[in-house]
PLY file of the C-alpha trace (Angstrom):
ply
format ascii 1.0
element vertex 290
property float x
property float y
property float z
element edge 289
property int vertex1
property int vertex2
end_header
120.46 227.89 178.94
120.48 231.38 179.76
117.28 232.17 182.25
117.95 236.14 181.98
114.28 237.65 182.72
112.98 239.55 179.59
111.78 242.87 179.94
108.14 243.27 181.34
105.68 244.11 178.50
104.27 247.30 180.15
107.91 248.49 180.64
108.81 247.90 177.14
105.71 249.62 175.74
106.83 252.76 177.99
110.26 252.35 176.72
109.20 252.25 173.12
107.06 255.55 173.50
104.03 254.18 171.80
102.02 257.13 172.06
101.07 259.91 169.78
103.36 262.66 171.09
106.30 260.76 169.57
105.19 260.95 165.94
106.19 264.18 165.04
109.67 263.46 166.28
109.74 260.34 163.68
111.96 259.91 160.97
111.91 257.27 158.32
114.51 258.66 155.54
117.84 256.83 155.48
120.86 258.44 157.22
124.37 257.44 157.68
125.27 256.52 161.70
127.94 258.70 162.95
131.48 257.44 163.74
132.40 257.11 167.47
135.22 259.65 168.51
138.55 258.56 169.00
139.79 257.71 172.49
140.09 255.38 175.52
136.86 253.67 176.97
135.64 250.60 178.33
132.41 248.74 178.45
131.33 250.19 181.41
132.74 253.75 180.82
131.86 254.99 177.47
133.97 257.80 175.94
132.75 261.46 176.53
129.73 262.70 174.69
128.02 259.12 175.25
126.31 257.56 178.28
126.27 253.66 177.10
128.35 251.23 175.38
125.67 249.00 173.52
128.18 246.51 172.24
131.80 245.99 172.21
132.89 243.12 170.06
136.48 241.52 169.52
137.48 238.85 167.02
139.47 235.67 167.49
140.52 233.10 164.81
140.77 229.28 165.91
144.16 227.53 166.23
143.74 225.43 162.94
142.50 228.56 161.00
145.44 230.61 162.48
147.93 228.10 161.17
146.66 228.08 157.71
145.74 231.73 157.22
148.37 234.26 155.94
149.87 235.63 159.09
149.37 239.20 158.50
145.66 238.83 157.53
145.12 236.63 160.74
146.89 238.96 162.82
144.79 242.28 161.83
141.49 240.43 161.72
141.86 239.64 165.30
143.46 243.22 166.17
140.56 245.34 165.64
137.11 245.13 167.05
133.85 247.02 167.01
131.48 249.16 169.05
128.14 250.58 169.14
127.59 253.65 171.52
124.69 255.30 172.52
123.82 258.70 174.25
120.88 258.90 176.68
120.21 262.34 178.18
117.27 264.09 179.88
115.00 265.73 177.32
115.00 269.46 177.56
111.78 269.78 176.07
110.18 267.06 178.56
111.22 267.60 182.16
111.60 264.35 183.94
111.99 262.54 180.59
114.76 260.97 178.52
115.43 260.90 174.90
118.05 259.00 172.83
120.15 261.51 171.65
122.34 259.68 169.22
124.07 256.20 168.53
127.54 255.97 166.91
129.65 253.01 165.38
133.34 252.69 165.42
136.46 250.61 165.31
138.32 249.59 168.33
141.92 248.35 169.39
143.51 247.23 172.80
146.17 249.70 173.88
148.01 249.11 176.85
145.33 246.62 177.75
142.40 248.97 177.45
140.12 249.34 174.37
140.39 252.46 172.22
138.31 253.92 169.49
140.61 254.26 166.50
140.30 255.32 162.78
142.56 255.40 159.94
144.26 258.70 160.76
145.15 257.54 164.39
148.67 258.53 165.09
149.08 255.23 167.34
148.50 252.67 164.33
151.06 251.49 161.81
150.77 252.10 158.12
149.36 248.72 157.45
146.89 249.09 160.40
145.77 252.37 158.95
145.11 250.74 155.67
143.13 248.07 157.26
141.20 250.74 159.34
140.51 252.69 156.20
138.77 249.69 154.58
136.87 249.41 157.80
135.49 252.81 157.45
134.30 252.26 153.97
132.18 249.55 155.66
131.13 251.84 158.45
129.98 254.42 155.97
127.27 252.08 154.83
125.83 251.76 158.22
122.57 253.26 157.88
119.84 254.42 160.26
116.38 253.37 158.94
113.98 254.62 161.54
113.76 256.64 164.63
112.11 258.68 167.11
113.07 260.65 170.28
113.72 257.39 172.36
114.70 254.74 169.69
116.86 254.18 166.67
116.68 251.26 164.17
119.75 250.63 162.29
121.40 248.25 159.61
124.85 247.20 159.84
126.24 244.98 156.65
128.15 242.25 158.04
129.53 238.81 156.48
127.76 236.19 158.16
128.81 232.34 158.18
125.52 230.54 157.02
125.95 226.81 156.95
129.56 227.09 155.96
129.18 229.74 153.31
130.26 233.41 153.82
127.33 235.66 152.94
126.98 239.33 153.26
123.90 239.91 155.48
122.31 243.00 157.44
122.80 243.23 161.46
119.63 245.23 162.37
119.71 246.73 165.88
116.92 248.31 167.64
118.34 250.63 170.62
116.00 252.43 172.90
115.82 254.43 176.24
112.71 254.43 178.69
111.28 257.78 178.10
110.59 258.22 182.07
113.46 256.09 183.63
116.22 256.51 181.33
118.83 253.34 180.76
119.32 251.59 177.33
118.48 248.40 175.73
119.37 246.72 172.72
117.85 243.97 170.42
119.83 242.57 167.37
118.71 240.32 164.55
120.01 239.28 161.37
118.23 239.91 157.89
118.81 238.38 154.76
117.12 240.55 152.00
117.34 237.54 149.33
115.58 234.93 151.32
112.07 233.94 150.55
109.23 235.73 152.44
108.72 234.51 155.99
112.53 233.36 156.24
114.12 236.93 155.91
115.24 237.09 159.64
117.99 234.32 160.03
116.65 231.47 162.10
113.59 233.69 163.05
115.61 234.60 166.15
116.96 238.00 167.94
119.03 238.50 171.03
118.91 241.03 173.89
122.18 242.69 174.52
122.73 243.50 178.15
124.18 246.88 178.68
127.93 247.31 178.40
127.84 243.94 176.37
131.32 242.93 175.46
132.39 239.78 173.66
135.20 238.07 171.93
133.76 236.19 168.81
135.16 233.36 167.07
135.65 233.97 163.08
135.03 231.53 160.55
137.79 231.62 157.87
137.46 230.96 154.14
140.83 229.98 153.06
139.71 230.33 149.21
139.14 233.95 149.82
142.92 234.93 149.78
144.81 235.58 146.68
148.22 234.43 145.90
149.81 237.41 148.04
147.84 236.44 151.02
145.38 239.49 150.61
141.89 238.65 152.00
138.71 239.29 149.88
135.85 240.80 151.74
134.48 237.45 152.24
137.53 235.88 153.92
136.32 236.28 157.30
132.78 236.06 158.82
131.03 235.94 162.22
128.97 232.94 163.12
125.36 234.45 163.51
124.35 236.49 166.37
126.16 237.26 169.54
125.80 234.96 172.57
123.19 236.77 174.63
119.75 236.08 175.68
117.91 234.65 172.36
114.28 234.74 171.62
112.10 233.54 168.91
110.13 235.65 166.45
106.50 234.77 165.07
106.01 234.80 161.42
104.15 238.20 161.75
107.32 239.69 163.64
109.66 237.92 161.03
107.64 240.02 158.44
107.83 243.08 160.24
111.32 242.89 161.39
112.94 242.37 157.87
110.85 245.21 156.21
113.25 247.40 154.20
111.45 250.52 155.03
109.28 251.65 157.75
106.40 254.04 158.43
104.59 255.18 161.75
102.18 252.12 161.70
105.02 249.44 160.86
107.48 250.64 163.31
104.78 250.81 166.08
103.85 247.28 165.02
107.25 246.07 165.36
107.88 247.66 168.72
104.67 246.01 169.93
105.69 242.64 168.41
109.22 242.75 170.01
107.59 243.79 173.40
105.14 240.90 173.31
107.84 238.49 172.18
110.27 239.76 175.27
107.45 239.65 177.93
105.92 236.23 176.79
109.30 234.16 176.12
111.64 232.50 178.26
114.95 232.86 176.74
116.05 229.83 174.75
119.30 228.36 173.78
120.82 226.99 170.10
120.38 223.40 171.89
116.56 223.95 172.05
0 1
1 2
2 3
3 4
4 5
5 6
6 7
7 8
8 9
9 10
10 11
11 12
12 13
13 14
14 15
15 16
16 17
17 18
18 19
19 20
20 21
21 22
22 23
23 24
24 25
25 26
26 27
27 28
28 29
29 30
30 31
31 32
32 33
33 34
34 35
35 36
36 37
37 38
38 39
39 40
40 41
41 42
42 43
43 44
44 45
45 46
46 47
47 48
48 49
49 50
50 51
51 52
52 53
53 54
54 55
55 56
56 57
57 58
58 59
59 60
60 61
61 62
62 63
63 64
64 65
65 66
66 67
67 68
68 69
69 70
70 71
71 72
72 73
73 74
74 75
75 76
76 77
77 78
78 79
79 80
80 81
81 82
82 83
83 84
84 85
85 86
86 87
87 88
88 89
89 90
90 91
91 92
92 93
93 94
94 95
95 96
96 97
97 98
98 99
99 100
100 101
101 102
102 103
103 104
104 105
105 106
106 107
107 108
108 109
109 110
110 111
111 112
112 113
113 114
114 115
115 116
116 117
117 118
118 119
119 120
120 121
121 122
122 123
123 124
124 125
125 126
126 127
127 128
128 129
129 130
130 131
131 132
132 133
133 134
134 135
135 136
136 137
137 138
138 139
139 140
140 141
141 142
142 143
143 144
144 145
145 146
146 147
147 148
148 149
149 150
150 151
151 152
152 153
153 154
154 155
155 156
156 157
157 158
158 159
159 160
160 161
161 162
162 163
163 164
164 165
165 166
166 167
167 168
168 169
169 170
170 171
171 172
172 173
173 174
174 175
175 176
176 177
177 178
178 179
179 180
180 181
181 182
182 183
183 184
184 185
185 186
186 187
187 188
188 189
189 190
190 191
191 192
192 193
193 194
194 195
195 196
196 197
197 198
198 199
199 200
200 201
201 202
202 203
203 204
204 205
205 206
206 207
207 208
208 209
209 210
210 211
211 212
212 213
213 214
214 215
215 216
216 217
217 218
218 219
219 220
220 221
221 222
222 223
223 224
224 225
225 226
226 227
227 228
228 229
229 230
230 231
231 232
232 233
233 234
234 235
235 236
236 237
237 238
238 239
239 240
240 241
241 242
242 243
243 244
244 245
245 246
246 247
247 248
248 249
249 250
250 251
251 252
252 253
253 254
254 255
255 256
256 257
257 258
258 259
259 260
260 261
261 262
262 263
263 264
264 265
265 266
266 267
267 268
268 269
269 270
270 271
271 272
272 273
273 274
274 275
275 276
276 277
277 278
278 279
279 280
280 281
281 282
282 283
283 284
284 285
285 286
286 287
287 288
288 289
């Protein structure tokens, strides 16, 4: 069991900026999330133009699946990772305050033992790798900011998730924010299933709190029926197994409703922020064994 202390309620409320002065900065129209710039970085040292690595994920396939999966597909599924970056900086309009300037997403690879953000045009990748990256870029183009204000961004990442042995495309939803008076970064993550019945649209009614500079290697689920005769994988061939391994929190039924809304306005975003704040402040983290 993880005993990481959740953020105190008073701190989270301050972080989320639940006051009238942020309303003019709110944006509830969908926008694409920018791609991360190419170059070397690490979980503790983000690339130029960014202050934080919110999440760095690598992938691995179990030995039995490696033996059964086509070699080329298995190799490239494990070669590339993913990163979420954030840029927190002083707010020029409010001396002594901070703002979340932007977030970005990208694909990564290890070069000379170090993480690099790469893309399909990177000179360091092979032809086949560039094709794999190009397919990944098509998926990254679907990553969508659905709400933001000066200290926080809420965005959705389409992802293939293994749910009880079945690979399904669901939505990884991220809430990334900074403290307006102290800076820093906090990231929450949960999975939304839009097709699930009301009250069940957040997978397992759970969310995780990602520590700053969070880096993890995740085991991929492999569906061997999703390869054609040439060994080419379909979109559903590989999937992650739920949420990352990080401090885990339960959602109340009302928080599930708010956290799974397809669109937000000022009222519902503030209600979501309040619900997440209260959940973080009132709960001990839980484990899957609980």
